[in-house]
C-alpha positions as CSV (number, residue, x, y, z in Angstrom):
1,M,-28.2,-25.2,14.8
2,S,-27.4,-21.6,13.1
3,L,-28.2,-19.9,16.4
4,C,-25.6,-22.4,18.1
5,L,-22.9,-21.8,15.7
6,T,-23.4,-17.8,15.9
7,M,-23.1,-17.9,19.7
8,Y,-20.5,-20.7,20.0
9,V,-18.2,-19.6,17.0
10,N,-18.9,-15.8,16.3
11,L,-19.4,-14.8,20.1
12,G,-16.8,-17.0,21.4
13,L,-19.1,-18.8,24.0
14,S,-18.4,-22.0,25.7
15,L,-20.7,-24.9,25.1
16,R,-22.4,-24.5,28.3
17,K,-22.9,-20.6,28.2
18,T,-24.2,-21.3,24.5
19,A,-26.7,-23.6,25.8
20,Q,-27.7,-21.1,28.7
21,A,-28.1,-18.3,26.2
22,L,-30.5,-20.1,23.9
23,N,-32.7,-20.9,26.9
24,D,-32.3,-17.6,28.4
25,L,-32.9,-15.7,25.1
26,Y,-35.2,-17.9,23.1
27,G,-36.5,-20.5,25.5
28,I,-34.8,-23.4,23.6
29,N,-34.0,-25.9,26.1
30,I,-30.9,-28.1,24.7
31,S,-27.9,-29.8,26.7
32,H,-24.2,-28.4,26.1
33,Q,-23.8,-32.0,24.5
34,Q,-26.4,-31.3,21.9
35,V,-24.8,-27.9,21.2
36,A,-21.4,-29.9,20.7
37,N,-23.4,-32.4,18.4
38,Y,-24.8,-29.5,16.2
39,A,-21.3,-27.9,16.1
40,K,-19.6,-31.2,15.0
41,T,-22.1,-32.1,12.5
42,A,-21.8,-28.5,10.8
43,A,-18.1,-28.8,10.6
44,A,-18.3,-32.1,8.5
45,V,-20.5,-30.4,6.2
46,I,-18.9,-27.0,5.9
47,K,-15.4,-28.1,5.9
48,P,-15.1,-29.3,2.2
49,F,-16.5,-26.0,1.0
50,V,-13.8,-24.1,3.0
51,D,-11.1,-26.6,2.0
52,H,-12.0,-26.5,-1.6
53,Y,-12.8,-22.7,-2.3
54,D,-10.9,-21.2,-4.9
55,Y,-9.0,-18.6,-2.8
56,P,-7.2,-15.9,-4.4
57,K,-3.3,-16.7,-4.1
58,S,-0.6,-14.0,-4.0
59,N,3.3,-14.9,-4.5
60,T,3.9,-15.0,-0.5
61,F,2.9,-17.4,2.1
62,T,3.6,-17.2,5.7
63,A,3.4,-20.0,8.2
64,D,3.5,-20.9,11.9
65,E,2.5,-23.4,14.3
66,T,0.7,-22.9,17.8
67,Y,0.1,-24.9,20.7
68,I,-3.1,-26.4,22.1
69,K,-4.1,-29.0,24.7
70,V,-5.7,-32.3,24.0
71,R,-6.7,-34.1,27.2
72,G,-4.1,-32.1,28.9
73,I,-1.3,-33.1,26.3
74,K,0.6,-30.5,24.2
75,S,-0.7,-30.4,20.8
76,Y,-0.2,-28.4,17.7
77,I,-2.3,-26.3,14.8
78,W,-0.3,-25.4,11.8
79,F,-1.7,-22.4,9.9
80,I,-0.6,-21.2,6.5
81,M,-1.9,-18.0,5.3
82,D,-1.9,-15.7,2.1
83,A,0.2,-12.5,2.9
84,A,-2.1,-10.5,0.5
85,S,-5.6,-11.6,1.1
86,R,-4.8,-12.7,4.8
87,S,-7.0,-15.9,4.2
88,I,-6.1,-19.2,6.1
89,L,-5.2,-21.6,3.2
90,G,-4.0,-24.3,4.8
91,Y,-4.3,-25.9,8.4
92,Q,-3.7,-28.9,10.1
93,V,-4.2,-30.2,13.8
94,S,-1.6,-32.8,14.8
95,D,-0.2,-34.6,18.1
96,N,3.3,-34.1,17.1
97,R,5.5,-31.4,15.5
98,S,7.4,-33.3,12.9
99,V,7.5,-32.6,9.3
100,G,4.4,-34.6,8.1
101,P,1.7,-32.4,9.4
102,C,3.6,-29.6,8.0
103,I,3.4,-31.3,4.5
104,L,-0.5,-31.8,4.9
105,A,-0.8,-28.1,5.7
106,M,1.2,-27.1,2.6
107,R,-0.7,-29.5,0.5
108,M,-4.1,-27.8,1.5
109,A,-2.6,-24.3,0.9
110,F,-1.4,-25.5,-2.6
111,R,-4.4,-26.9,-3.7
112,G,-5.7,-25.7,-7.0
113,L,-2.1,-24.5,-8.0
114,S,-0.5,-26.1,-11.2
115,K,2.8,-24.5,-10.4
116,L,3.8,-21.7,-7.7
117,P,3.6,-18.1,-8.7
118,E,6.6,-16.1,-9.8
119,K,9.0,-14.9,-7.2
120,F,7.3,-17.2,-4.7
121,R,8.1,-16.5,-1.1
122,F,7.3,-18.9,1.7
123,I,8.0,-17.3,5.0
124,A,8.1,-19.2,8.4
125,D,10.0,-19.2,11.7
126,G,13.6,-21.0,12.2
127,Y,12.0,-24.5,12.6
128,S,13.4,-27.3,10.7
129,A,10.1,-28.8,9.4
130,Y,9.5,-26.1,6.9
131,P,12.4,-26.8,4.8
132,L,12.4,-30.5,5.0
133,A,8.5,-30.1,3.5
134,A,9.8,-27.9,0.7
135,L,12.4,-30.6,-0.3
136,Q,9.5,-33.2,-0.4
137,F,7.5,-30.7,-2.8
138,A,10.4,-30.3,-5.1
139,Q,11.1,-33.8,-4.9
140,E,7.5,-35.1,-5.6
141,L,6.4,-32.1,-8.0
142,G,9.5,-31.0,-9.7
143,E,10.8,-27.7,-10.8
144,D,7.3,-26.0,-10.6
145,F,7.0,-26.6,-7.2
146,K,10.6,-26.0,-5.9
147,F,10.8,-23.1,-3.3
148,N,13.0,-22.0,-0.5
149,I,12.0,-21.2,3.2
150,T,12.5,-17.6,4.0
151,Q,13.2,-18.1,7.9
152,V,12.5,-15.1,10.4
153,I,14.7,-16.2,13.4
154,G,13.8,-15.3,17.0
155,L,12.2,-12.3,18.4
156,T,14.5,-9.6,17.4
157,N,16.0,-8.5,14.2
158,E,19.6,-9.9,14.4
159,D,20.0,-10.3,10.5
160,E,18.8,-8.6,7.3
161,V,16.5,-11.2,6.5
162,S,14.6,-11.1,9.6
163,K,14.5,-7.5,9.5
164,E,13.0,-7.3,6.0
165,F,10.3,-10.0,6.6
166,R,9.5,-9.7,10.2
167,P,6.1,-7.8,9.2
168,F,5.0,-11.1,7.3
169,K,5.6,-13.3,10.3
170,Q,3.8,-10.9,12.6
171,M,0.9,-11.4,10.4
172,V,0.5,-15.0,11.3
173,E,1.4,-14.4,14.9
174,R,-1.7,-12.1,15.1
175,L,-3.6,-15.0,13.5
176,N,-2.7,-17.2,16.2
177,R,-3.6,-14.7,18.9
178,T,-6.9,-14.4,17.3
179,F,-7.5,-18.4,17.4
180,K,-6.2,-18.5,21.0
181,A,-9.1,-16.0,22.0
182,F,-11.6,-18.5,20.5
183,Y,-9.6,-21.6,21.8
184,R,-9.4,-20.2,25.5
185,V,-13.0,-20.9,26.4
186,S,-12.6,-24.3,25.9
187,C,-9.8,-24.9,28.2
188,G,-8.5,-27.6,25.7
189,Y,-10.2,-30.3,23.8
190,D,-11.3,-33.6,25.0
191,N,-10.3,-35.4,21.7
192,Y,-8.8,-34.6,18.5
193,D,-12.2,-35.0,16.9
194,G,-13.4,-32.1,18.7
195,A,-10.2,-30.3,18.2
196,N,-10.6,-30.8,14.2
197,Y,-14.1,-29.6,14.1
198,N,-13.6,-26.6,16.2
199,V,-10.7,-25.3,14.2
200,S,-12.6,-26.1,11.1
201,L,-15.8,-23.9,12.1
202,W,-13.3,-21.3,13.1
203,V,-11.5,-21.2,9.9
204,A,-14.8,-21.0,8.1
205,Y,-15.7,-18.1,10.3
206,Y,-12.4,-16.4,9.8
207,N,-12.4,-16.6,6.1
208,F,-16.2,-16.0,5.3
209,L,-18.1,-14.5,7.9
210,R,-15.6,-12.3,10.3
211,P,-15.4,-8.5,9.3
212,H,-11.6,-7.6,9.3
213,K,-10.2,-4.3,10.2
214,H,-7.5,-4.0,7.5
215,N,-10.1,-5.1,5.0
216,Q,-12.3,-2.0,6.0
217,Y,-14.4,-4.3,8.1
218,Q,-15.3,-6.5,5.2
219,V,-15.1,-10.2,5.1
220,L,-12.0,-11.5,3.5
221,N,-13.6,-13.6,0.9
222,K,-17.0,-12.3,-0.3
223,V,-19.5,-14.9,-1.5
224,D,-22.7,-13.4,-3.2
225,F,-25.0,-16.3,-2.0
226,L,-24.0,-15.6,1.6
227,E,-24.9,-11.9,1.1
228,G,-28.4,-12.8,0.6
229,A,-28.8,-13.5,4.6
230,E,-30.0,-10.7,6.6
231,N,-28.3,-12.0,9.9
232,M,-25.4,-14.1,11.0
233,P,-27.9,-17.4,11.8
234,G,-29.0,-17.0,8.1
235,K,-25.3,-16.9,6.9
236,W,-24.5,-20.2,8.6
237,Q,-27.7,-21.7,7.1
238,L,-26.3,-20.6,3.7
239,L,-22.7,-21.9,4.5
240,I,-24.0,-25.5,5.5
241,F,-26.1,-25.5,2.1
242,L,-22.8,-24.5,0.0
243,G,-20.9,-27.3,2.0
244,Q,-23.6,-29.8,1.2
245,Q,-23.3,-28.6,-2.6
246,T,-19.5,-29.3,-2.5
247,I,-20.0,-32.5,-1.4
248,L,-22.5,-33.4,-4.0
249,N,-19.8,-31.9,-6.5
250,L,-17.1,-33.9,-5.3
251,Q,-19.1,-37.2,-5.1
252,N,-20.2,-36.5,-8.8
253,Q,-16.6,-35.9,-9.8
254,Q,-15.4,-39.0,-8.4
255,A,-18.2,-41.1,-9.9
256,K,-17.2,-39.7,-13.1
257,D,-13.6,-40.3,-12.6
258,S,-14.3,-44.0,-12.0
259,I,-16.4,-44.5,-14.9
260,C,-13.7,-42.9,-17.1
261,S,-10.9,-45.1,-15.7
């Protein structure tokens, strides 16, 4: 499984090329569907760790949505990243571009915060879903989560706000291009389950395993436990273990909460 993840996610091979590489390099004869099954299983285990990790959060988030195809129909992925650490804090696959998926991505990004940092800025494009989602948080959570959307409009700097905050918008646009390089080999997804597990695995790789140039070719979020592995398949195995531990901790917490209630 860890070899499959290394070739499929890190190296960006397609399912069929991953199966072929395993056979050619290691004599492991499995089908491309088995590779997909491994990826789906690993994503289900790793996702809780990635989503509940205590990411360092600055006072500036930047967001954007990009297009994908699911059975040939246009769909969307919403990304929210921290402008300082460049970590992906929130993400959501959706079949529409309405305010609902935007709110879900924001909830993931705000997880663990009791209130917003001082001088908080949320930078996005001119799409109306972001201000509407911000209103929902202010109504639901009160003054501690009241914020405005700094909108960078268009492709050229026609106003002072766009001129000042264009670099932040370009950060998340580069993130979109990086994801599209991974997505392109799939030529679209067959269903939303496939889209969700692919995005989950890629976010795990981006946040914890991928070296980044702006971070001196180090990972964005260093986990000491992962440093014990000598190679990338070993890191994926440890990441799966961390996902299992996160699931157990969440289950134990739910059991304690139900007993207390």
